[in-house]
C-alpha beads as a LAMMPS data file, in Angstrom:
LAMMPS data file: protein, C-alpha beads

218 atoms
217 bonds

1 atom types
1 bond types

-500.0 500.0 xlo xhi
-500.0 500.0 ylo yhi
-500.0 500.0 zlo zhi

Masses

1 110.0

Atoms # bond

1 1 1 133.718 99.013 -174.922
2 1 1 131.212 97.002 -176.937
3 1 1 130.628 97.536 -180.630
4 1 1 127.662 99.479 -181.783
5 1 1 124.935 97.350 -183.368
6 1 1 123.023 99.095 -186.092
7 1 1 119.530 98.225 -187.211
8 1 1 117.493 99.350 -190.156
9 1 1 115.185 102.192 -189.417
10 1 1 111.431 101.787 -189.822
11 1 1 111.308 104.092 -192.892
12 1 1 114.064 102.044 -194.562
13 1 1 112.225 98.783 -193.901
14 1 1 109.019 100.307 -195.252
15 1 1 110.841 101.439 -198.390
16 1 1 112.253 97.958 -198.974
17 1 1 108.822 96.409 -198.541
18 1 1 107.328 98.842 -201.031
19 1 1 110.079 98.004 -203.550
20 1 1 109.303 94.287 -203.442
21 1 1 106.656 93.186 -205.963
22 1 1 103.349 92.290 -204.338
23 1 1 102.836 88.608 -203.675
24 1 1 100.441 87.020 -206.150
25 1 1 98.681 83.890 -204.852
26 1 1 99.575 80.710 -206.737
27 1 1 95.953 80.173 -207.697
28 1 1 95.771 83.628 -209.302
29 1 1 99.029 83.051 -211.184
30 1 1 97.717 79.744 -212.459
31 1 1 94.461 81.355 -213.589
32 1 1 96.357 84.127 -215.363
33 1 1 98.570 81.602 -217.165
34 1 1 95.552 79.623 -218.286
35 1 1 93.895 82.807 -219.553
36 1 1 97.012 83.775 -221.522
37 1 1 97.153 80.334 -223.103
38 1 1 93.511 80.471 -224.176
39 1 1 93.874 83.969 -225.610
40 1 1 97.018 82.865 -227.450
41 1 1 95.250 79.767 -228.794
42 1 1 92.456 81.923 -230.223
43 1 1 94.950 84.372 -231.763
44 1 1 96.969 81.531 -233.298
45 1 1 93.851 79.965 -234.762
46 1 1 92.836 83.278 -236.289
47 1 1 96.288 83.864 -237.801
48 1 1 97.622 80.383 -238.593
49 1 1 94.604 78.075 -238.700
50 1 1 94.391 74.660 -237.075
51 1 1 97.435 73.129 -238.764
52 1 1 99.756 75.926 -237.623
53 1 1 98.439 76.173 -234.075
54 1 1 100.505 73.616 -232.161
55 1 1 100.892 73.618 -228.389
56 1 1 104.471 74.875 -228.779
57 1 1 103.376 77.803 -230.963
58 1 1 100.608 78.727 -228.528
59 1 1 102.919 78.452 -225.505
60 1 1 105.524 80.704 -227.160
61 1 1 102.889 83.304 -227.990
62 1 1 101.548 83.190 -224.429
63 1 1 105.060 83.635 -223.011
64 1 1 105.062 80.369 -221.069
65 1 1 107.035 77.146 -221.380
66 1 1 105.645 74.153 -223.217
67 1 1 105.724 72.291 -219.891
68 1 1 103.565 74.947 -218.256
69 1 1 101.142 74.766 -221.172
70 1 1 100.910 70.992 -220.868
71 1 1 100.375 71.301 -217.129
72 1 1 97.149 73.169 -217.857
73 1 1 96.263 71.340 -221.073
74 1 1 97.924 67.908 -221.365
75 1 1 96.996 67.474 -225.025
76 1 1 96.390 69.717 -228.028
77 1 1 92.753 68.614 -228.028
78 1 1 92.404 69.661 -224.379
79 1 1 93.811 73.090 -225.208
80 1 1 91.559 73.759 -228.165
81 1 1 88.483 72.236 -226.579
82 1 1 88.953 74.822 -223.816
83 1 1 89.593 77.465 -226.498
84 1 1 86.202 76.630 -228.013
85 1 1 84.503 77.574 -224.771
86 1 1 86.705 80.651 -224.390
87 1 1 85.748 81.875 -227.873
88 1 1 82.071 81.226 -227.148
89 1 1 82.231 83.180 -223.892
90 1 1 84.123 86.072 -225.486
91 1 1 81.614 86.288 -228.335
92 1 1 78.730 86.245 -225.871
93 1 1 80.395 88.955 -223.784
94 1 1 80.892 91.098 -226.888
95 1 1 77.228 90.665 -227.762
96 1 1 76.009 91.572 -224.298
97 1 1 78.205 94.691 -224.303
98 1 1 76.572 96.157 -227.425
99 1 1 74.686 99.423 -226.881
100 1 1 74.357 99.592 -223.082
101 1 1 72.556 102.919 -223.573
102 1 1 70.516 101.727 -226.550
103 1 1 71.114 102.081 -230.286
104 1 1 70.151 105.150 -232.301
105 1 1 68.613 103.225 -235.197
106 1 1 68.472 99.780 -236.770
107 1 1 71.318 100.498 -239.149
108 1 1 73.592 100.939 -236.141
109 1 1 72.455 97.560 -234.813
110 1 1 72.945 95.820 -238.162
111 1 1 76.431 97.331 -238.516
112 1 1 77.435 96.218 -234.998
113 1 1 76.188 92.668 -235.559
114 1 1 78.047 92.452 -238.866
115 1 1 81.214 93.713 -237.166
116 1 1 81.044 90.781 -234.744
117 1 1 81.176 88.414 -237.718
118 1 1 84.130 90.138 -239.360
119 1 1 86.435 90.362 -236.337
120 1 1 89.121 88.035 -234.933
121 1 1 86.746 86.091 -232.674
122 1 1 84.669 84.995 -235.654
123 1 1 87.821 84.145 -237.602
124 1 1 89.021 81.959 -234.725
125 1 1 85.591 80.356 -234.422
126 1 1 85.647 79.554 -238.130
127 1 1 88.976 77.745 -237.794
128 1 1 87.505 75.790 -234.897
129 1 1 84.543 74.765 -237.075
130 1 1 86.898 73.531 -239.790
131 1 1 88.997 71.630 -237.235
132 1 1 85.899 70.132 -235.626
133 1 1 84.770 68.733 -238.967
134 1 1 87.845 66.476 -238.873
135 1 1 88.504 66.098 -235.136
136 1 1 86.075 63.794 -233.351
137 1 1 87.058 65.092 -229.924
138 1 1 86.292 68.686 -230.863
139 1 1 83.103 68.221 -232.865
140 1 1 80.552 67.629 -230.044
141 1 1 81.902 70.542 -227.992
142 1 1 82.015 72.935 -230.931
143 1 1 78.507 71.941 -232.008
144 1 1 77.106 72.390 -228.496
145 1 1 78.712 75.777 -227.886
146 1 1 77.933 77.142 -231.332
147 1 1 74.274 76.252 -230.792
148 1 1 74.340 78.137 -227.487
149 1 1 76.044 81.184 -228.984
150 1 1 73.629 81.084 -231.909
151 1 1 70.601 81.131 -229.605
152 1 1 72.032 83.987 -227.552
153 1 1 72.967 85.960 -230.656
154 1 1 69.434 85.606 -231.993
155 1 1 67.890 86.627 -228.663
156 1 1 70.083 89.721 -228.335
157 1 1 69.476 90.681 -231.969
158 1 1 65.717 90.495 -231.356
159 1 1 66.067 92.806 -228.354
160 1 1 68.344 95.295 -230.097
161 1 1 66.140 95.444 -233.189
162 1 1 62.942 95.785 -231.134
163 1 1 61.534 92.887 -233.140
164 1 1 58.160 91.360 -232.255
165 1 1 58.563 87.654 -232.981
166 1 1 54.867 87.018 -232.400
167 1 1 54.340 88.463 -235.873
168 1 1 54.603 86.002 -238.783
169 1 1 57.961 86.046 -240.523
170 1 1 59.777 88.235 -237.986
171 1 1 61.831 85.396 -236.502
172 1 1 62.945 84.336 -239.968
173 1 1 63.797 87.932 -240.855
174 1 1 66.089 88.282 -237.842
175 1 1 67.706 84.924 -238.556
176 1 1 68.187 85.986 -242.166
177 1 1 70.087 89.043 -240.918
178 1 1 72.411 86.861 -238.833
179 1 1 72.952 84.443 -241.723
180 1 1 73.771 87.407 -243.953
181 1 1 76.223 88.747 -241.355
182 1 1 77.949 85.361 -241.212
183 1 1 78.225 85.335 -244.992
184 1 1 79.809 88.792 -244.970
185 1 1 82.273 87.533 -242.384
186 1 1 83.256 84.665 -244.671
187 1 1 83.667 87.017 -247.635
188 1 1 85.941 89.216 -245.538
189 1 1 88.392 86.373 -244.891
190 1 1 89.969 86.641 -248.334
191 1 1 89.687 90.323 -249.161
192 1 1 88.743 93.560 -247.447
193 1 1 85.052 93.691 -248.292
194 1 1 84.357 96.886 -246.342
195 1 1 82.949 99.008 -249.167
196 1 1 80.402 96.484 -250.354
197 1 1 79.605 95.540 -246.760
198 1 1 78.587 99.112 -245.917
199 1 1 76.123 99.196 -248.818
200 1 1 74.667 95.830 -247.820
201 1 1 74.293 96.968 -244.196
202 1 1 72.440 100.102 -245.291
203 1 1 70.054 98.129 -247.486
204 1 1 69.382 95.540 -244.787
205 1 1 68.503 98.286 -242.314
206 1 1 65.920 99.607 -244.804
207 1 1 64.484 96.115 -245.283
208 1 1 64.309 95.566 -241.531
209 1 1 62.423 98.817 -240.974
210 1 1 59.925 97.683 -243.602
211 1 1 59.598 94.191 -242.137
212 1 1 59.654 95.082 -238.435
213 1 1 58.010 98.482 -238.465
214 1 1 59.576 101.912 -238.212
215 1 1 58.703 102.603 -234.557
216 1 1 62.175 101.581 -233.408
217 1 1 62.371 103.685 -230.237
218 1 1 58.735 104.564 -229.669

Bonds

1 1 1 2
2 1 2 3
3 1 3 4
4 1 4 5
5 1 5 6
6 1 6 7
7 1 7 8
8 1 8 9
9 1 9 10
10 1 10 11
11 1 11 12
12 1 12 13
13 1 13 14
14 1 14 15
15 1 15 16
16 1 16 17
17 1 17 18
18 1 18 19
19 1 19 20
20 1 20 21
21 1 21 22
22 1 22 23
23 1 23 24
24 1 24 25
25 1 25 26
26 1 26 27
27 1 27 28
28 1 28 29
29 1 29 30
30 1 30 31
31 1 31 32
32 1 32 33
33 1 33 34
34 1 34 35
35 1 35 36
36 1 36 37
37 1 37 38
38 1 38 39
39 1 39 40
40 1 40 41
41 1 41 42
42 1 42 43
43 1 43 44
44 1 44 45
45 1 45 46
46 1 46 47
47 1 47 48
48 1 48 49
49 1 49 50
50 1 50 51
51 1 51 52
52 1 52 53
53 1 53 54
54 1 54 55
55 1 55 56
56 1 56 57
57 1 57 58
58 1 58 59
59 1 59 60
60 1 60 61
61 1 61 62
62 1 62 63
63 1 63 64
64 1 64 65
65 1 65 66
66 1 66 67
67 1 67 68
68 1 68 69
69 1 69 70
70 1 70 71
71 1 71 72
72 1 72 73
73 1 73 74
74 1 74 75
75 1 75 76
76 1 76 77
77 1 77 78
78 1 78 79
79 1 79 80
80 1 80 81
81 1 81 82
82 1 82 83
83 1 83 84
84 1 84 85
85 1 85 86
86 1 86 87
87 1 87 88
88 1 88 89
89 1 89 90
90 1 90 91
91 1 91 92
92 1 92 93
93 1 93 94
94 1 94 95
95 1 95 96
96 1 96 97
97 1 97 98
98 1 98 99
99 1 99 100
100 1 100 101
101 1 101 102
102 1 102 103
103 1 103 104
104 1 104 105
105 1 105 106
106 1 106 107
107 1 107 108
108 1 108 109
109 1 109 110
110 1 110 111
111 1 111 112
112 1 112 113
113 1 113 114
114 1 114 115
115 1 115 116
116 1 116 117
117 1 117 118
118 1 118 119
119 1 119 120
120 1 120 121
121 1 121 122
122 1 122 123
123 1 123 124
124 1 124 125
125 1 125 126
126 1 126 127
127 1 127 128
128 1 128 129
129 1 129 130
130 1 130 131
131 1 131 132
132 1 132 133
133 1 133 134
134 1 134 135
135 1 135 136
136 1 136 137
137 1 137 138
138 1 138 139
139 1 139 140
140 1 140 141
141 1 141 142
142 1 142 143
143 1 143 144
144 1 144 145
145 1 145 146
146 1 146 147
147 1 147 148
148 1 148 149
149 1 149 150
150 1 150 151
151 1 151 152
152 1 152 153
153 1 153 154
154 1 154 155
155 1 155 156
156 1 156 157
157 1 157 158
158 1 158 159
159 1 159 160
160 1 160 161
161 1 161 162
162 1 162 163
163 1 163 164
164 1 164 165
165 1 165 166
166 1 166 167
167 1 167 168
168 1 168 169
169 1 169 170
170 1 170 171
171 1 171 172
172 1 172 173
173 1 173 174
174 1 174 175
175 1 175 176
176 1 176 177
177 1 177 178
178 1 178 179
179 1 179 180
180 1 180 181
181 1 181 182
182 1 182 183
183 1 183 184
184 1 184 185
185 1 185 186
186 1 186 187
187 1 187 188
188 1 188 189
189 1 189 190
190 1 190 191
191 1 191 192
192 1 192 193
193 1 193 194
194 1 194 195
195 1 195 196
196 1 196 197
197 1 197 198
198 1 198 199
199 1 199 200
200 1 200 201
201 1 201 202
202 1 202 203
203 1 203 204
204 1 204 205
205 1 205 206
206 1 206 207
207 1 207 208
208 1 208 209
209 1 209 210
210 1 210 211
211 1 211 212
212 1 212 213
213 1 213 214
214 1 214 215
215 1 215 216
216 1 216 217
217 1 217 218
């Protein structure tokens, strides 16, 4: 009498398949690793500055090996050149995401723009500027991308503020706001400047209504 051969039932096989983690294509895994490295590079720059942001430090923060980091970015300059573009794209995305339903008043717009210059993306960008002043390989890329982000920031600010740049002085007024916001971001690097910043934001909103007209949402 032959032995009885047992086989797994269909429900058991289905359960085992469900328990296995889904297969992630190699290309997607590679993209995710690259994204983690760029995010870690930005965070390290914001917290430790250029001198403290080595490839090893970034790789450890990203949770990948140094070898994996160097596979994506063979040199430190490669890594932080890519981080420059990542920061620029993240800042542009943050700008485009402001007030999808429209702002209530100009003070709200001024406050949101100032917040962009006092957050971690601006802090990381600042460290990149400092590094680029001494690193020849970084300088052209930083200069190019900062010019692009600057133009986009100005354009979005004009839209959000309902500013008519055909009027004399309006373009300079908007640019003055952005320069002021950058200055507040620099002041915030050393101390929490929140109290004074709120008063400055309120006063700038008043000045903008006077310069641009009060018909904000007419």
